[in-house]
N, C-alpha and C positions, 0 to 999 in steps of 0.2 A: 635949609630947614632941618631941625633935629627930628630923627625918626628912630623907630624901634624895629629891630630885625625879628621877623616871625617866620618860622619854618612852615612850608606848605608843600605837599607832595605834587609838584608840578611836572616832574620828570623832564625838565628842560633847563637850558642855560639862560633863560630870560626871567626877569623879575617883574613882579606886580608892584606898582608905586601908587601913592595916594592920588585920588582923583583931581586934587587941586593942581598937581604938577602936570598931569596929562593935559590939562587945559592950556598949558603954556607951550605945547608943541605947535610948530608952525606947519600944520597940515597933517595928512594921514600918516600913520606910523609906517605904512608900507613904502612910502616914498622917501621919508627922512630917517636916516640912520642916526641914532643918538646913543649916548652912553651915560652912565651914571658914575659920578666920582664920589666914592664913599670914603670918608676919612674917619677913622676911629678917634674918639675923644678921651679914651682912658689915659690917665696920666702915667700908668705903669709902663707904657711902651710908646715908641715914636709913632706919629700918625702915618698910616699907610693908605695909599689910594688904590681902589679897585674900580675897574671899568667893566660895566656889565651891560648886556643888551636889555631892551625894554620889550615886554610882552604885548603892551597895549591894553592890558586889563587893569582895572583899579584894584587896590587891595581890599580885602573883605571888611576890615575894621573901619567904621565911619566915625567912631568917637575920638580916636587919636590916630596920629600919622604912623603908619607901619610900612615896612618893605617886606614883601613875601618872596621867599627864595626857597628852592628845593634843598632839603637837608644834605643830600650827597654833594651837591655843588658847593654848599656853604662849608662843609667839612674839607673839601678840596682846597678852598680858599683860606681856610683857617678861621672862619667866622663862627660865632656862637649865638645861640638863640637868646632873645631878649637883650642883645647887645645894642647900645645906643650909638648911632652914627650921625654924621652930617651929610645931607643929600642935596645935590643940585644937578642940573642937566647941562650937558655940553653937546655941541654938534661936532661930529667927527668929520674932519675934512680929508684926512689921509685915506686914500683908497688903495688897498693892497692888490697888486696884480699877480704876485706869485708867493705862495705860502708853503713852507716846509715844516711838517710836524712829525712826531714819532710817539708811539705808546711808551708808557713809563715802565712797563714790565713785559717779559716774554709772554705771560698769560694774556695780557691785553693785546699783544701783537697777534697771537694765535686766534683770538676771538675776532679781531678786526679782519684778519685774513679770511675767516669763514663768512664774514658779512660784508665783503668788499663791494658787492653790487649795491647793497642798500646804502652804504656810506657814500658811494659816488653819487647817488640820486638825491639823498636827503641831507647831506652835510650842510649846505647853505641854509636850509630851514631849521637846522639844529643849533648853529653857532654862527653869529655874524660879527660881533665886536671882538677884535683880537688884541690881547695884551700879553704880557710876559708870564702870567700865572698859568698853572695847569688848569685844564678844564675837562669835564666829562661829556661823553656823547651817549645818550640813552637809546638802547636798541628796543625794538618792539617786544622782544622776549623778556624784557625787564632788566637785562644785564647792562651795566654802565662800563664804558671803556674810557680810561683816563689818558689824555694826550698832553704833551708839552711842546711849546713852540721851539723850533730849531733856527729858522731863518725866515725873513720876510723881505720882499722887494716891491716897492721901495721901502726903505727903513722908516720907522715912525718913532716919535718921541714918547708919547704916553700910550696911545692906542691907535688902532686903525680899524677899518671896516672892509668886509668882503662884499663883492657884488657878484651877480650870476656869471660874469665872465672871468672871475678870478680862477687861477690854477692852484690846486692844492695837491701837494706831494706828501706821501706817508712813507717815512723811512722805517725799515724793519729793525727789530731788536731781538736777537736770537739767544737761545739758551747756550750755556757753556757746554762744549762737547765733553763727553765722558772719555777718559783715556782708555786705551786698549787694555791696560791692566785691570780696569774696572768694568769692562764690557760685560753685559748681562746676558741672560738666557731667557727665552720665552717659554713659560710653562702654563699648563691648564690647572685652574683652581678646583679643588675638591674640598667641601666643607667637612671638617673632622668632627665626628661624633663618637661612634663606637667602632670606627674602622681600624684604628691602629691598635697594636698590642698595648694593653693597659700599662705594662711596666715601662713603655717607651715615653709616656707622658706624665707619669706620676711626679709630683713636686716641680713641674714646669709651670711657668706663668701661663695664664689663660690667653693673654694677648700675644700670640706668637704664631709662627709658621713652621711647618715641618717640611724640609727640603731634602731631596736626594743628594748624593755626593756628586755634584756637577761642577764644583769649583776645585781648583787645584789644591787649595789649602783649607784648613778648618776655619769657618767663619762663625762668629757669634751673633752678628746683626746683618741685616740686608735691607736694601731699598726695594720696595715693591711699588709698581705703578701699573694700573689697568691700561690696556692698550686702547680701549674705547671709552674713556672717561676724562672729564675735564678737571683733573686734580691740579690744585695750584702748585703743589710740590709733592714729590714721592713720599711715601710713608716709610719710616724707619721702625722696624719691628725686630723683636728677638727671634733668632733663627736657631732651630734645632736640627742638626744634620743626623740622619739615620742611615744605617748601612743597607738601604733598600733602593731599588730602582722601580719607578712607577710609570714608565713609558711616557715621559713628558708631562708628568703631573706633580703637583705639590699640594700639601694639606694646609688649610687655614683653620685656626681654632674657631669654635662656634661663637665665642664672645667677640672676637675681632670681626668675623663675618657679619654679625648682627649690628655692630657699631657703624660699619660702612656699607651695609646692604650688598655684600658680595653674595653671589650665587654660584652654585656648582656649574662649571662650564665657562666662566670668565677666563680670559687669557691675561697674564701679567708678565711684565718684564721685571726680572729680578737680577740685581747685581750687589756685590758685597759693599758694606758700609763701614767706613773707618770711624769708630766711635771711641771716645776717651775711656780709659779704665780707671777704676777706683779701688783703693785697697779694701780688702774684706778681712774680717776676723772670724775665725771659726773656733768654737769651743768644743773640744772632744772630751766626753766623759765615758767612763767604763760602762758597759752594758750589764745590768743586773736584772733580777726578776721584777723589781718594782718599776724600773724604767721601762722594761718591756711591756708590762701591763698598762702603764700610762701611755706609751706609744701606741699600743693596739687600740686602747679605748679612744684616744684622740683621732686615730685614723678611722675608726668605725663611725664616729660622730660626723667627721668631715665628709665621709663618703655617702652617708645615708641622709644627710640634711635635705630637707624638702622632699623626702621620699616616704613611702609607706614601709612600715616594719611588719613583716609577715613571718610567722613561725616557720622555721626551716629555710629562710632566705639565705642564699649563698652569695658572698661578695669577696673580692680579692683584697688581701691586706697588702699595702704598699711594700715593695721590695722584698716580700716574703712569698715563697711558693706555697702558700697555705690559703685556706678558705675558711671564713667564719660563718657561723649560723646563730641567729638569735632564737633562743628556745624559751617558751613559756611567757612571752611578752608580745603584745601587739600595741601599736600606737602610731602617731603621726606627728612629725616635727614641723612646726609652722614658723614662718618668718625667721627671726633671729633667736628663737628659743633654743635652749640647749637640752640635751638628753644625756643622762649618765647610764652607761652600760657596764654592769658589773662583769668582771672577767670570769666569774663563775658561770655566767650564762653563755659563754663562748666556748664552742668546741672546735678544735683545730684538726684539720686533715691535711697532711702533707701530700702534695701532688706535684708530679714533674711537669705536667702540662695543664694549664688552666683553661677551661672552656668558658668563654665569656657569654653573657646574656643567657645564662642557663635558666634563671628564674623568670617566669612570665607571670606578672601580677594579674592580668586579666586573661581569661581563657579565650583562645582563638580557634573556633571550629574550622577555620579555613587554612590552617597552617600547611596542610598537604597541598592544597591548591596553590597557595602562595609560592611554595618552593618550586612547584612545577612551572608556574608562570614566569618566575624570575629566572629559572634555568633557560626557558625558551627565549626570554628577552636578552639574556647574555649571548645567545647565538644569533640575535637579530631577527627572531621570528615574531610574527604578529599573532596575537591570541584573541579569539572570540569566546566570550563567556556568556552562556545563556542560563536563565533561571526564571522561575515564576515570580510574580509580584510578591514582595516581602521575603524572598528567599535569602537576601543579604548581598545582592550584587554591589550596591553602593558601599556597604560596609567592607566588602572584600577589596574594592578599589582603594578605599581610604586606608585600609590596613596595609595594602601594598605601597601606597604613597608614603605612609609613615615608615615602613620598612626601608624604602629606598632612601629616605632622608637620613636614616641612621645606620644603614648597613651596606650601601652600594655607592658607586661613583657616578651614578646616572643623574643627569638633570631630569626633572619631572615636570609635566604639565597636566593639570586636571581640568576637564571640561564636563560640566553637567549639561548635556544637550537639551534637556527639557526646560532648563532655566534660561536659555538663550532667547533674547527678544530682538531678533534681527529681521525686521519686516522687509526692508528693501534689499535688493540684490547687492547693491554697492556696500552696505554695511556687512552683509553676510560674507561677501568676497574679501573685504578688508580684514575682518576678524580672523578668518582662516589663513589669509596670507601672512598676517603678523604672527600668528601662532606657529606656522610652518617655518618662518624665518627665525624665530626664537629657538625652535627645536634644532634647526641646522646650526645656528650660532653656538649653542651650548652643548652640542652633541658630544658623547652619546646621550640620547634622550629617550625616555619612555613617555609616550603620550597616552594618557588615560581618558577614554571617552565613555562616560556613563550614559545609559539609555541611548545608545547609538542608533537604534531602530527608529527613534522619533525624528531623525533627520533624513530618513529614507522614504521614498515613495514606493508603496507596496504594489506588486504586480498582480495581486489578487483583488478582484472587484468587491468581494465581500468584506475586506478588511477596513478598519476605520481609517479616517483621513489622518495624515501626518501634519506636522507643524510647518513644513516647508513646501515650496513649489517644486515642480519637476525640474525646472532649470537650476535651482539651488542644489537639489540632490545630485544632479548630473555633474555640476561643477565640483561638488565635494568628492564624488567618486573619482573624478579625474585627478584632483589634487592628491588624494590619498594613494591612488595608483602610482603617481610620481614618487611618493615617499617609499614605495616598495623597493625601488632601486637603490635607496640610500641604506648603506649597511649599518650605520650608527644610530638609526632611529627605529624604535619598535613601538607598535600600537597595541594597546590592550583595550578592547571594547566590550561592553555588555549589551545584551539584547534580551528581550522576553521570549523570542521565538527564533530558533536557528534558521527557519525557512524564509524569513522575511527580508533578509538583505538581498540586494539586486543580483541579477544574473551576471552582470559585468564583473563584480567582485568574486563571484563563484568561479567564473571561467578563468580569471587571472590567478586563481589560487592565492588571493590576497592574505587570507588568514590561514597560516600553515598549521595552526593547532586550534581545535575547538573543544571547549570544556563545558560540561553541564554541571551545575551545582546540584548535588544529590539531596534527597530528603534527609532530614536530621534523624539520626538513630536514637534509640531509647537512651543510651548513655549520654549522647550529645545533648539531648533535650534536658536531661537531669542536670548536666553541668551548666548549661546556659541558664536554666531556671534558678539554680543556686547562685549564679553570678548576678542575675537581675535582682534577686531578693537582697543580696549583700549590698548592692548599690543603693537600695532603699533602707539600709541599716536594719534589715529584718532577717533573722536566721530561722528558717523553717525546718522542722524535724525531718530527718532523712526519710521516714516512712511517708510523710506527706509529699515530699519531693518525688518519691517513687510512684505514688498514686497519680500525682499530677502529670508526671512524665508519661505514664501509661495511658492516661485519658486524653493526652494531647497528640496522639498519633496523627500525622498528616499536617500538623501545624507548622507554619513557617517561623523564621526568626522574629519577624514583626508580630506575628500572632502571639508568640511566647512573651514578648515584651508587653503587649497590651493586656494579656491575661494576668501577668505578674502584677501589674498595677491594680487591676480589679481585685485580685485576691488580697493584695496588701491592704487596700481600702476596707475590705470586708474583715480582715483579721484584726485591724486596729480597734474594732468594736468589741472584740472578745477580751475577757479578763485575762486569760492565760492560754498559751498554746499547748499546754500539757494535756488538755482534754482532746484526745485524738479524734473522738467521735464528732465533736462539734466542728473541729477544723475540717475534717473530711466532709461533713455535711455542707459547710460553707463553700468548699471547693466544688462539690457536685452542683450546688445551686448556680454558681457562676458559669460553669462549663455547660450547663443545660441550656442557658440562654445565649451562649456565644456561638456564632457561626464564623468559621475561618474566612479570612478575606477572599481567598480564591474560590470559595464555595458559595459565595453570596449570590452569584448569578446562575448557579446550577439549580435546576428544579428537581428536588427530591420528592418522591411519592411515599405516602404512608397511609395505607388503607386501614379502615376500621374492621380488620379481620383478625379474629383470635386464632392463633395457631392450634390451640388445644380443641377448638370447636370443629376442626376439620377431621372427619372420620376417614378411616381407610388410608391407603397410600403409605403404608408403613415403610416400605422399601425406600420410597422417595424421601420421606422424612428423615430416615436414618442416614441416607447419603448426604443430604443437605446439612444435617447436624455434624457429620464427620468432616465435611469439606469446609464448611463456613464457620459454624459456631465454635468448634473445638480449637482450631488454630487461633481464633481471635481471643477466646477466653483463656486459653493456656498458651499464650504467645511464647513465653520464656522456654517452655518445654519443647514446643515444636521447632523453635529456632535452632535448637541443638541438633536437629536431624539434618544430616548432610545431603539427604536425597531431596529431589524436587517434589513438593507436595502438589496434589491435583488441585486445580482451581476452576475447572470447567465442568458443567453438568448439562446434559441434554435430557429434558423431560419429553418423552414421546408417548402417544396413546390416542385413544378414540376421542372424538369431539365430546366435550361436556364432562370429561372425567376429572376435572379439577386441576389441570396443569397451571393455568393462569391464576386460579384462586389460591393455590398453594404458594406459588412464587410471590404473589402480592402480599402474603402474610409474613414474608421473611423479615421485613423491617421491624415488625412488632415482636417477632419471636427472638431475633438475634440482635446484638448491639452493633448493627451495621446500618449504613445508608443504602437506599435503593433508588436506582435510576432505571425507569422503564422506557424502552425504546420501541417505537413502531416503525414499520417500513418507510412510510412517507417522510419521516423526520430525517432519514439518512440519504435516500436517493435524490439526486439532483441532476439536472440536464447538463450542467456545465462540467467540462472535463476537469477532474481533480477535486471538485467540491465534495463529492461523496466520500472519497478517500480521506479528505481533510476532516470531514464530519466524524468518521470513525476514529481518527487520531485524537480529535478533540474529546470524544467520549471517554477514551481511556485516560487521557490526561486529566479530565475533570474528575473521573473516578479515583485517580491516584491522589489528587488533592484532597479528596474527601474520605480517604481510606480510614478504616475498612469499609469498602463499598461493593455492592453487587450490581452488575449490569444485567438487566433482564431483557432478553430479546424475545418478544412474542411473535408467533407465526414466523419462525426462523427460516422456514423454507422459502418464503417470499423475499427475504433479505439476502440469503446466501444460497441460491440454487446452483445446480451443476454448471460448471463453466463450459462455454462453447455453444450454448443454446439461446443466447440473447443477442439479437442483431445489433443492438445499440452498444453493447459492451459495457454498460454501466454496472450491471450486477457482477460481471467478471472482475472488474476493477475493485468492487467492494469485497468480493471473496478474497482476492489477492491481498488486499489491505488487512482483512481479518486474519488471514493466515500469518501475515507478518506480525501483527499485534499479539496474537495468541502464542506465536513462537517466542516472542520476546517478553512473555509474561513475567519472567524473573525480575525484570526491572520495574514491573508494576506490582510490587509486593503489597498485599492487602487488597487487591482487586480480584473479584470473583465474577465469573460469567455463568449465567443460567439462561438457557434457551429452551423454548417450548415449541413443539410442532406436532402435527398429526401425520405428516409424511416424511419420516427421516430418510426415505429413499431418494427424495428430491434434493436433499442437501448435498453439497459437494463433499465427496468422500474424504477429501484431504482434511476437512475440518473435524472429522470424527475419529481421527487416529489418536492414540495416547499422546499426551503432551499438549493437546489443544482442548477439545471437549472430552475429558478423561472418562467420565462416567455417563453411560447411557441407561436411563432408568425408565421402565415401562410404567405408565399410569393406566392400569387396566380397568375394565368395567368392574363395578363393585360386586363382591361375592355375596353369598346369602347372609353371612354374619355381618359383613360391612353394611349391607342394606338395612339390616335390623338396627345396628348401632346408629345409622343415619336417621332412621325414622324416629327412634327414641329421642335423639337430640332435637330434631325439628319439632317434635310435639311440644317442647318447652316454649316455642315461639308462638304457638297457636293454642286457643282454648278448644281442645278436643273433648267431646262429651264421653266417648268410649275409646280408651286407649288400647283395647283389645283388637282394634282394627289393624294393628301392626302385624299380627299373626296372619291376617288375610292378605296384606299387601306384599309381604316378603316373597311368597312363592309365585305371585302373579307378576312380579317385576323383573323376571330374569331377562338379562340383556339390556336393561335400562342403565343409562349413565347417571351420574350424580345430578346433572342438570335436569334430566327427565324426572328423577325422583322429586326434586324440589318443585318442578312444575305441577306435580299432582296436587300438592298442598296449596299452591297458588291458585289453581283452578277451583279447588274445593272451597277456598275462602271466598272467591268471587260468587260461587253458587249460593253460599250461606248469606252473603250480603244481599243478593238479589231476592232471595226468599224473605229476608227480614224487611226489605223495603216494600215488597208487595203486601206483606202482612200489615205493615205500618200504615200504608195508604188505605187499607180497607176498614180501619177503625176511626170512630169520631176522635176529635181532638183531645177531649178529656181522657178517653181510654188510651190514646196514644201516650199521653204523659205518664199515666199510671204504668203502662207497659214498659216504657223506657226506664222509669224509676226502678221497677223490679229488676230490670236487666243490669242496672248499675248500682248494685247494693253496696259496693265498696266506695262509691263516690260520696264524699262528705259534704259537698256543696249543697245547699238547700235548693229546692225546685224553683223558688222565686228568684234566684240569682242567675238563672239561665237566660241569657239575653235574647236568644232567638231560637227558632226551630232547628236551624242548622247546628247550633251548638248542642242542643238536646240530642240530636241524632249522633253527633260525634261522641258524646259520653256514652251513649248506648252501644254504639258499635265497638267501642274500645274493649268491651267484655263479651263480644259476640262469640258464641260457641259454634263449633263446627261438628256436625253430627257424623256418625259413621256412614250414614247413607250419602251424605255430601261427598265424602272421600271416595267411596266406591263409584259414585257417578262420575267423579273427576277421573278416576282410573280408567273407566270405560272410554272417556273422551281423549285420553292421552296415549300416545304410542311411543315406542323407542325411536330416538332420532338416528340410531345406527341401524340401517337396513341389513338384512341377511346377506345380500351380495357384498355390500361394503364391509360388513364384519368379516366375511370370508377373505376378501382381498387384503384388508389391513392385518388380519391375523396371520396370514402367510408372510407378510412383510415383517411384522413384529417378531415372528418366530425365527426368522433368519437373523435378526439383530440380537435376539436373545441367545442363540445357540451357535451361530456361524462366526468364523473369524472375519476380521475386516477384509482380508484378501478375498475370501469366498463371497462376501457380500457384494463386492464390486462387480463380480462376474454374474452371480446368481440373480441379483435383484433386477438386472437389466432385462431378463427374459420373462419376468412375471407379468401377468395380465394387469395387475394393479398399477404397474409403472407406466406413466404417460409422459412421453417426450413432448417438448414444446417445439412446434413447427417454426423453422427459421423463416 
């Protein structure tokens, strides 16, 4: 019957025939081996017979008769799709007992040799009808191996068939051996970018390799073949021999590497290639000024294509020891557009030695850290980098990754540990095993691990949970410890906290170098802000950049990026940036509502206390102003001072003299944040937790700088060492000493402490360099009491203000808290008197009385909803009589007794007039000093 050939991806040597022919088979297809005799009916060639196996499945087309065959099998036989053939069935009687075949090419033999076990098991199921045509065998991987028949026993006329007992032999076909004169060398591949001297590769084709002088004679072309890749044939590429030796390495051009997916670290076999030569014609012309300008201009355009043109950029001119710079123009060349550079814009500087990669288009605040890390990696050291969230750890690693791709011979691997989704241990193990194998294969390797601490189990109970189990973390530690013994593999990891990685890695000295990303300086912030604005095509005036940099002290790189976008959105609404006042106002509005990322979990306090409303304590105010406000307000001036500025103040004095009140007003008086600390917030029963709390306090303050740490009742937090049986406070004192000694690294962090008993504080904390200034908050003097009374009269309705003259001489020895309590008591007396008077009147009289008392209230009497509301309006303007105040004075006494005053005065006297050395000895013998019993 006439049929049409149709291609179908069956991936077998069996064909699907029409259903009408399947019905003619005498029994199941598994028991009867049959073949198809297909004779082409085209007149252009002689009829040819093909004998094919039957799959047992009908063809898909029911409307007309078709034969479905795999396209690869059809091309092997020479059949075309839609070709019309004549089809009939025959039964194969000849059974082959011994068959000898061989692959058609060395590539097929190598693939067959790798899959010998599979072929031995599945050959009968893949091919049953034997003829003299070539046939493919389809492997599970998708590869097809083409075989040809060599011999069959017994011999057959047209075709034969195999049975399960048939013996199949495969003969090898080997590659031709390379003669000894063409024997190659094995070299390690390095992708060429900016590694070679630029004059070595100018005017050379991009698809080429740079090889050392490893062959006896000069070669122009070489064969290259990866040692571990299934190339059908070696590549023939242009070879450029340079007079350098690279310790078993050669360079591959970037274009060639991209075309064939070569990576740094691959090993290649290289041997000379004999290629034909062709005649070349060279036209030599004399060099004149016009040709020189044309040559320079064309070179400039070819070198800067697809690049940014920046004023002052320096690039090398081919074959000339000179550097050009484009002045007065900025632009960008896209796609195949051309740009004309006038020679008048080019300035030439002859140099004997050209420094490449001098111009950096984007600023890199981590250049110093990058150089240090790469130097350590060159020596095989492992580096641990720590930094707070948003400080640029990931940016640093990606900059290093880019630098390694363009400037070193290292193979690199980058792993973002937080993005790994390896729930099961088998997946976790497989991922790291494959990563380590690649690192070993392509060594020397630098392994970059971003957010490394997310894969470690913390030893601190208070830390947050990590993403991996303890078993996974232990496995990772073991594998990385194994890599420590490998000289050609370096690891660069980033963590948020240096103290979090396991003790196993600490004890093995796994990371030989530890680097902390410092806070950005004023100039660094200004540079990055300028870069971020330029990325948004916005140029901000230098004055605005300076103000923005000054007000973003303590901001991280991520904070600066977010602030830049907010400022940019706000500035787009302005008509012009020339109005400096409006621009500055917009910046202030944005920064006022922005909280840095690392400060959002910190609880800052801001009490509603006016600094100017606090009377007295002039010495304390002056010291706080000099130590806190002036360095913050005039940062540029103080920064020029080479001496260490004081950052600690101890306010000591009698109870109720305003120490806490004064410190609480700091956040309102100065442009700083305030963190208030109480004793219970720090002390913890677990060993190490209290010390960690102290460290966290200073780190939080550093993130929010300028910031003030206020320790109230400091004697309870840092008492003398050796008097606590539990040892908790001793460890806290030791940690405080460490933090205050290292206050230089906490620039912008100030410590203010308040206490009534400075003698109970550990003396080591009171020496210069820690709590530098000790300021006495004394009982108010006569003048200070008068000023206090005059200010407090504004808060109350006092009928006779001459009462101040009576109060001042009668309140000698009173603290500010005692003075304030007099008016609190007087107000309560006035309220009680008013309520008693109000209850003795009829209701109508009460309303009239209340109305008279509230003459300034504009609401009509009929709008008062209830009696309680009426009383509230009346009491709002309640006057305090002189008699009320004097009665309150008689009920109030000084909170500082005579005995206590005498004891504290003797202590304070020594702190005011004695040296620190004398204090340590003299204070111990005073009656006011009380030791804690062990």
